[in-house]
C-alpha positions in Angstrom: 15.9 13.1 -15.4 18.4 15.8 -14.8 19.2 18.6 -12.4 20.5 21.6 -14.4 22.4 24.6 -13.0 21.6 27.9 -14.7 22.8 31.4 -14.1 20.1 33.4 -12.3 21.9 36.8 -12.1 25.3 38.3 -11.6 25.8 41.2 -9.2 29.4 42.5 -9.3 31.7 39.6 -8.8 28.9 37.4 -7.2 26.9 35.0 -9.3 23.6 33.6 -8.2 22.6 30.2 -9.7 19.2 28.5 -10.0 18.7 24.7 -10.2 16.0 23.2 -12.4 14.8 19.7 -12.0 13.6 18.0 -15.2 10.9 15.4 -14.5 9.1 13.0 -16.8 5.8 14.2 -18.0 3.8 11.2 -16.8 5.2 11.4 -13.3 4.2 15.1 -13.0 0.7 14.3 -14.3 0.2 11.4 -11.9 1.4 13.4 -8.9 -1.3 16.1 -9.4 1.2 18.6 -8.1 1.4 20.8 -11.2 0.9 24.4 -10.2 1.1 23.7 -6.5 3.6 25.3 -4.1 6.2 22.6 -3.3 9.0 22.1 -0.9 12.2 20.1 -1.3 14.2 18.3 1.4 17.0 15.7 1.4 17.2 12.5 3.3 19.7 9.7 2.9 21.1 11.0 -0.4 17.6 11.4 -1.9 15.7 14.6 -2.9 12.1 14.6 -1.7 9.7 17.0 -3.4 6.3 17.3 -1.7 3.3 19.7 -1.4 3.8 22.5 1.1 1.0 22.8 3.7 
């Protein structure tokens, strides 16, 4: 797995970046979260991705 930083847009001297989380295909299929609205939080150095209510 990877977290990639990509350029979203540049306005004048300010750059805005986007972060893309690459997940294994089987984990995504098992989670049944594909196409759902998600939220991400951090706790104890971990990134937690869960379905938003």
